[in-house]
N, C-alpha and C positions, 0 to 999 in steps of 0.2 A: 593635414586633414586630405583626404580624399575626395573629390564630389563626382557626381554625374548626373547628366539633365537631359530628359527627353521633351521634344518638342512639337506638337501636334501641327502637322501641317495642313490635313484635311480628314473630314470623317464622313462616313457614309451610314445609313443603318445598320451594317455589318461589319464595317473595316474601318480601322485607323491607318491614316497613313504618318508617319514621326520620323525625325531624325535628332540624332544625338546633338545638341546644342552644347553642351559642356561636360567636357570630359579633363580632369586634372592628371590623371595617372594614365599611363597603358605599358603594356604587355608584361615583363616580369615584374613592374612596381604595382600594376592594377590590385592586385588584390595582396593577401598576408605571403611575399616572397613568392607567389605565381603570381600566371596571369587569370585567374578562376576566380570567382567570388559564388559560393553556392547559398542561395537564399533558402530559407525553411521551407517556402513553397514550391520547390523544388525547379526553380529557373534557375540557372546557370547564367551568368554574365563570364564574357569568357573576351579578352582584351587578345586579338588575334592578329587578322590581315587587316579589315575593313567591318564596317557595321551590315551584320544581314542577321537574319532571324533561321534557325532550322528548330521545328515542333516535331522532328523524329521521335525517336527514342527518349529523348532529352529535350526537354524546352531549353535552347542555348540562344541566348542572345549575345551575338558577337558586335562588340562596341568598335570603338577607334584601337586600331594596331599599327603593324608595320608600314601599311600602304597609306600614307598622308593624303596622297591625291584622291581618295575615296572617301575623307573624313565625313563630307557632309550627304554621303551616300542616303537616301530614302529608304523606309522598309515597311511594307504594308502588313496588316496582322488583323485578325479579327477582334472583336470590343472586346471578348473575354480573354483572349491573347493579352491583349494591350493593359488590361487590368492588371493581369499576373506579373508582366514586366514593370509597371510602375510600383507594383506592390515589393518586386526584390530590388529596383534602383531607391526605393525607400529607405528599406533595409540597408543596402549598401550605404548610403550614405549617413544613416544613424548610427550604423558601427565603426564607421571610418571619420566619426565626427570628432572624435577626441585621438590625440595620439595615442599610442601604446609603445612603450618603450622598445626599441626593435628587438633587444636581446631575448625579451618574453614574446613580444608579437608571434613569431614563427612556430610556438608551442603551443597557442591555446587556440582552442575551439570559438566559435563564436556564442554556441552556449556558454563557455566556461568564461568568455567575456561577459556577458548577460551575469553571472554568479557574481565576479567581480565588480561590475557597476552594482549590482545589489549590496555587495558587502561595504562597497565604499560607502553608499547612500544610509545602510546602517549604523556605519561608526561617525558619520556624519551626524544623525539621529542621535547616537549614542553620547557624542560630544555634545550636543544639546541638553540631552536629561542629563549630564553630569555638570554642565555650565548651570543650568537649573538649581541641583541640588547644591552648588557652592554658591549660588547668590540665596538659596534659603537658609543654608547654614549660616552665610553671613548677616543676614535680617536676625537670624536666633541669639548669635553670638552677640550681637548689638544689644537687643532684647533683654539677654542674661545680664550683660553690663549696666544697662540701665535698672534693671531690678535690685542688683546687687547695690548699685548707689544708692537707691530708694531704702532701701534696709539698713545700708549704715545709716543713714539719714534719720531714719526712725528710731536707730537704735540710741544714735545720740540723741536725738529728741527725748528719749526715756529718760535717758540718764540723765540730761538736763532736769528733766521735771521731776527726778529722785532728788538730785542735789539739792534743788531749790526748796523740795517738799522735806527734808531733813532740815534744813538752815529754817524754815519757817517753823518746825518744831522745838528748835533751840532758843 
C-alpha cells in the first residue's frame, strides 16, 4: 500500500500553506513503475527532487524525492489549487489502497483498475446471489423431502384404513 498525506500549516482567505507529512514511496516506486501519478482532475503528482508546486502548463505537485533534506519544505497555493491537490492525493491513496500484482500493475491504467474493482464487486455480488439460490434450493429440497414423507405416511394410513375396512366386512 502506498500513502501520501498533506498537512495544512496555515491558511488565509486566498491561500493555503501546507507540507507533505507522510509519504511511503518515492522516486521510481511512487507511481506505477514510475515517479508520476496522473489524477483524473488533471493534477500530476511527481516524486522528483523535493516538494514544490508548478501551476504552469500542467498542475504538478512535486512530492518528496531524491533530496531528503528538503522533505518538510512548505508550499503555498491558492485555496482552489489546494482543493484540486487534495482530490489528487485522495485519488492516489484510493488507487494504491490495495495491492495490485506487480506483473499486472505495469500494464493497467487507473480507469482499468476501476473496471477491475467493479468486476470484483460484481463477482462478489454474484457469489452472494449464488449462495442465496443454494440456500433457497436447500430449503426447497428439505420441504420436498418433508412432503414426500407426509405423502408416504398418508398412503400408509389409507392402506391401513382400507385393510381395516376389508377385515370389518368379513
